[in-house]
C-alpha positions in Angstrom: 131.9 88.8 43.7 135.6 88.0 44.2 137.5 89.0 41.2 141.1 88.7 42.4 143.5 86.2 44.0 146.6 86.9 45.9 149.1 85.0 47.9 147.9 84.7 51.5 150.4 86.5 53.3 138.0 106.5 61.9 134.7 106.9 61.1 134.1 110.4 59.6 131.8 112.8 61.2 128.2 113.1 60.0 128.0 115.3 56.9 125.3 116.3 54.5 126.0 114.8 51.1 123.9 115.4 48.0 123.7 112.9 45.2 125.3 114.1 42.1 123.1 114.8 39.1 123.3 112.7 35.9 125.9 114.2 33.7 124.8 113.0 30.3 121.2 111.9 29.9 122.0 110.7 32.6 128.0 78.4 60.6 131.0 78.0 60.4 131.0 74.2 59.8 132.1 75.1 56.3 135.6 74.4 55.2 137.7 77.6 54.8 138.0 77.3 51.1 138.4 81.0 50.8 141.8 80.7 52.6 143.2 78.3 50.0 145.3 80.0 47.3 143.9 79.6 43.8 146.1 79.1 40.8 146.3 82.0 38.3 144.4 79.8 35.8 141.4 79.7 38.1 138.2 80.5 36.0 137.6 83.6 38.0 140.9 85.1 36.7 139.5 84.7 33.2 135.9 85.9 34.0 136.6 89.6 33.4 139.3 91.3 31.3 140.9 94.6 31.9 138.8 97.6 31.0 139.7 100.9 29.6 138.5 104.0 31.3 136.2 106.3 29.3 138.0 109.5 30.1 140.4 111.3 30.4 142.9 108.6 29.9 141.7 106.5 26.9 144.7 104.2 27.1 144.9 103.7 30.8 144.1 100.1 31.9 142.3 99.5 35.2 142.0 96.1 36.8 138.6 96.3 38.4 139.0 92.8 39.7 140.8 94.4 42.6 137.8 96.2 43.8 136.1 99.6 43.4 138.2 101.3 46.1 141.4 100.2 44.3 139.9 101.5 41.0 139.0 104.9 42.4 142.3 105.4 44.2 144.3 104.6 41.1 142.1 106.7 38.8 141.9 109.9 40.7 140.9 112.0 37.7 138.1 109.6 36.6 135.3 111.7 35.2 133.0 108.9 34.0 131.7 105.6 35.4 133.3 102.7 33.4 130.7 101.0 31.2 130.8 97.7 33.2 129.3 99.6 36.2 126.5 101.4 34.3 123.1 99.9 35.4 119.8 100.1 33.6 118.1 102.3 36.2 114.6 103.5 35.1 114.3 107.2 34.6 111.7 107.5 37.3 113.8 105.5 39.8 117.0 107.6 39.6 118.7 107.8 43.1 118.5 111.6 43.1 114.7 111.4 42.8 114.1 109.5 46.0 111.8 111.3 48.5 113.4 112.7 51.6 110.4 111.5 53.7 109.9 110.7 57.3 110.5 107.1 58.3 109.4 105.3 61.5 111.7 105.9 64.5 110.8 103.8 67.6 112.0 104.4 71.2 112.8 100.9 72.5 113.0 102.1 76.1 109.2 101.8 76.0 109.6 98.0 76.0 110.8 98.3 79.6 108.1 100.7 80.7 104.6 100.2 82.3 102.3 97.8 80.5 100.5 100.6 78.6 103.8 102.0 77.3 105.1 98.6 76.5 102.0 97.6 74.5 102.1 100.9 72.7 105.7 100.3 71.6 104.9 96.8 70.5 102.0 98.2 68.4 104.3 100.7 66.8 106.8 98.0 65.9 104.0 95.8 64.5 102.6 98.6 62.5 106.1 99.4 61.0 106.6 95.7 60.2 103.3 95.5 58.4 103.4 98.8 56.5 107.1 99.5 55.9 109.1 96.3 56.7 111.5 98.8 58.2 112.0 101.1 61.1 114.7 102.9 63.1 115.4 102.4 66.8 116.6 104.7 69.5 117.5 104.0 73.2 118.4 100.5 72.0 120.9 99.8 74.8 124.1 99.5 72.7 127.0 101.6 73.8 127.9 104.5 71.5 131.6 103.7 72.2 131.4 100.2 70.7 129.5 101.5 67.7 132.3 104.0 67.0 135.0 101.4 67.6 133.3 99.0 65.2 133.1 101.6 62.5 136.8 102.5 63.0 138.1 98.9 62.7 136.0 98.3 59.6 137.4 101.4 58.0 140.9 100.3 58.9 140.2 96.9 57.3 139.1 98.5 54.0 142.3 100.7 54.2 144.6 97.6 54.4 146.9 96.9 51.5 145.1 95.0 48.7 147.1 91.8 49.2 146.0 91.6 52.9 142.3 91.9 52.1 142.5 89.4 49.3 143.5 86.7 51.7 139.7 86.4 52.3 138.7 86.4 48.7 136.1 83.7 47.8 133.4 82.9 45.3 131.6 80.3 47.5 128.7 82.2 49.0 128.5 79.7 51.9 132.1 80.3 53.0 132.4 81.5 56.6 134.6 84.6 55.7 134.4 86.4 52.4 135.9 89.6 51.0 134.8 90.7 47.5 133.6 93.4 45.3 130.2 94.1 43.6 128.0 91.2 44.9 129.0 87.6 45.5 127.9 85.7 42.4 129.9 84.3 39.5 127.0 84.8 37.1 127.4 87.5 34.5 126.1 90.8 35.7 126.8 94.5 35.6 129.2 95.5 38.4 128.2 97.4 41.5 130.0 100.3 43.1 130.8 98.4 46.3 133.5 96.4 48.1 132.4 94.1 51.0 133.6 91.9 53.9 131.4 89.5 55.6 131.6 86.6 58.1 129.5 84.6 60.6 129.1 85.8 64.2 127.2 84.4 67.1 127.5 84.3 70.9 130.3 81.7 70.5 131.4 82.4 67.0 132.7 79.1 65.5 134.4 80.9 62.7 136.3 83.3 65.0 139.7 81.8 64.1 139.1 82.8 60.5 138.4 86.4 61.3 141.2 88.8 60.4 144.2 89.4 62.7 144.7 92.7 61.0 143.5 95.3 62.0 144.9 94.2 65.4 141.7 95.1 67.3 139.3 93.7 64.8 138.5 90.4 66.4 138.1 91.9 69.9 135.9 94.8 68.8 133.8 92.7 66.4 133.1 90.0 68.9 132.0 92.5 71.5 129.9 94.5 69.0 128.1 91.3 67.7 127.4 90.2 71.2 125.6 93.5 71.9 123.7 93.4 68.6 122.7 89.8 69.4 121.0 91.0 72.6 119.2 93.8 70.7 117.8 91.4 68.1 116.3 89.2 70.9 114.5 92.3 72.3 113.2 93.2 68.9 112.2 89.6 67.9 110.2 89.3 71.2 108.3 92.4 70.4 107.6 91.3 66.8 106.4 87.9 68.1 103.9 89.5 70.4 102.8 91.8 67.6 101.9 88.7 65.6 99.9 87.3 68.6 102.5 84.7 69.2 104.4 83.7 72.4 107.2 86.3 72.9 109.9 83.6 72.4 108.3 82.1 69.3 110.6 83.6 66.7 113.7 83.1 68.8 112.8 79.4 69.2 112.2 79.1 65.5 115.8 80.0 64.8 117.2 76.9 66.5 119.7 76.6 69.3 121.4 79.8 68.3 120.3 80.7 64.8 122.7 82.3 62.4 124.3 85.7 62.7 126.1 87.3 59.7 127.9 90.6 59.6 128.4 92.3 56.2 130.6 95.5 56.1 130.3 97.5 53.0 132.5 100.2 51.5 131.0 102.5 48.8 133.7 104.8 47.3 133.0 108.2 45.8 131.6 108.0 42.3 131.8 110.5 39.5 128.4 109.7 38.1 126.1 108.6 41.0 123.0 108.4 38.9 124.5 105.8 36.5 125.3 103.1 39.0 124.4 101.7 42.4 126.3 100.4 45.4 123.7 97.6 45.6 120.8 97.1 43.4 117.3 96.7 44.9 117.0 93.5 47.0 115.5 92.1 50.2 117.6 90.4 52.9 117.2 86.6 53.3 117.5 86.7 57.1 114.8 87.5 59.6 116.1 90.8 60.9 119.0 93.0 59.8 120.4 95.7 62.2 122.4 98.3 60.4 124.5 101.4 61.1 126.7 103.6 58.9 129.4 106.3 59.1 127.0 109.2 58.7 127.1 109.4 54.9 123.7 108.9 53.4 123.0 106.2 50.9 120.3 103.8 52.0 117.1 103.9 50.2 113.9 101.8 50.8 111.0 101.1 48.6 107.6 101.9 50.1 104.4 101.8 48.1 106.4 101.6 44.9 108.2 104.8 45.8 111.9 105.1 46.8 112.6 106.9 50.1 116.0 108.1 51.3 116.7 107.0 54.9 118.2 109.8 56.9 121.1 109.3 59.2 120.0 109.8 62.8 123.1 109.7 65.2 122.9 106.9 67.7 120.1 105.0 66.0 120.1 101.7 64.2 118.2 100.9 61.0 116.1 97.6 61.3 115.2 95.8 58.1 112.8 92.9 58.0 114.0 90.1 55.9 112.4 87.3 53.8 112.5 84.8 56.7 110.1 87.0 58.7 107.8 87.6 55.8 107.5 83.8 55.3 107.1 83.1 59.0 104.4 85.7 59.3 102.7 84.3 56.2 102.9 87.7 54.5 101.5 89.8 57.3 104.8 91.5 57.7 106.9 92.3 54.6 110.6 92.2 54.0 111.7 95.6 52.7 113.2 96.1 49.3 116.1 98.4 49.6 119.2 99.6 47.7 122.4 101.4 48.3 123.2 104.5 46.3 126.5 106.3 45.9 127.6 109.9 45.8 130.4 112.0 44.4 131.6 113.6 47.7 132.3 111.1 50.4 132.8 107.3 50.8 130.1 105.5 52.8 130.7 102.7 55.2 127.7 100.6 56.4 127.7 97.6 58.8 124.7 95.3 58.5 124.2 92.3 60.9 121.6 89.8 59.8 119.9 87.3 62.0 118.3 84.2 60.7 117.6 80.5 61.6 120.2 77.7 61.6 121.1 76.6 58.1 119.2 73.3 58.2 116.0 74.9 59.4 112.9 74.4 57.3 111.5 77.8 56.6 107.7 78.0 56.5 104.8 80.1 57.9 104.3 79.8 61.7 101.7 77.1 62.4 99.7 79.1 64.9 99.0 81.6 62.1 97.6 79.0 59.7 94.1 77.5 60.1 94.0 75.6 56.8 96.8 74.3 54.7 95.5 76.3 51.8 96.2 79.5 53.7 100.0 79.0 53.4 101.3 81.6 51.0 104.8 80.2 50.9 106.1 76.7 50.2 108.6 75.2 52.8 112.3 75.4 52.0 115.5 74.6 53.8 117.1 77.9 54.9 120.5 76.9 53.5 119.0 76.3 50.1 117.2 79.6 50.2 120.4 81.5 51.2 122.3 79.9 48.4 119.7 80.7 45.8 119.3 84.3 47.0 123.0 84.9 47.1 123.8 83.3 43.8 121.2 84.8 41.5 122.1 87.8 39.3 118.4 88.9 39.5 117.6 91.6 42.0 114.5 92.6 43.9 112.5 89.9 45.8 112.7 87.3 43.0 113.9 84.4 45.3 110.9 85.0 47.6 108.5 85.2 44.7 109.7 81.8 43.5 108.5 80.0 46.6 105.1 81.6 46.8 102.1 79.4 46.3 100.4 80.4 43.1 96.9 79.5 44.3 96.9 82.2 47.0 
């Protein structure tokens, strides 16, 4: 959600961070609309009013439209979460209650090994897709140096002056470059403890000229990073296709000429009451595959068998989330993972998620080789652009957009 308009004008080391306890009960074909200055009378400027902090300054006004990072940095003695950020989290789903369990970690070097080893790796990926909708990968082939550089330029971006970041403010979820806070919908909803910056990528990114010139190295680093992640997703998609009994290139072909690549960088500031709010509420990704890394501060939790698990930070690895597109294409054999981002009181967390899906005009539906009878289709066809717009615009969380296109007779 973009809550502000302005005139256009190093990743930390890994550390153990514990969640605070509750203190009371506690493609670029789109026009760059986001680069057009909006008048102060724009409806967004009227959507939210100034709020008053709970304590210790009862008369101090904070303009949360400027983002959570700005709020925290200008309220250094904040002791409580402002009421607009308090979320109705069920008692048995409090972030601090998540299980510190083992999650699947798969060595991708096996895909380049002898047939037996390669098939074993494909089986491990298939099993993780079916049971978890999630896994971590090591020996993925992406240079550590470019991972570190990407984290650094993203941190530098979020540390830019407010006016510089707000050049990219937009409420149109389909715009090629967007900076905002909470999540990007104008519908009424409780706020989330998160600022974000996202834009399209691709081997030849057509939105490249919209990417920020500041930090100076951002364009160069992001372009190189997204190119390497692109190659990684091809490797993973081929393994997933084989695991479904499809031709290795089936999923990649289903995406269109290039498909869609989107990077979303997230900044979660420290929070005085971590159990009262979330960086992102439970949701699934609309893409086929999301490849994510962070700055070493924990905060990602996934839902498995109705239980929340905290995902550990393993240096040098990537987290891989299955999205709704793959659940639909597999006709439900593989599941998109419901996940959320939690916050903490000790250190700011940065995560960089790169989603890969089909071209926007693609009709999303189960893969025909997996369907013998029409009645076996568990999901109704939908144009991917329409699905993205619906998923990104709703104030409802979880997997509600996916649920809405399920066939009721299955």
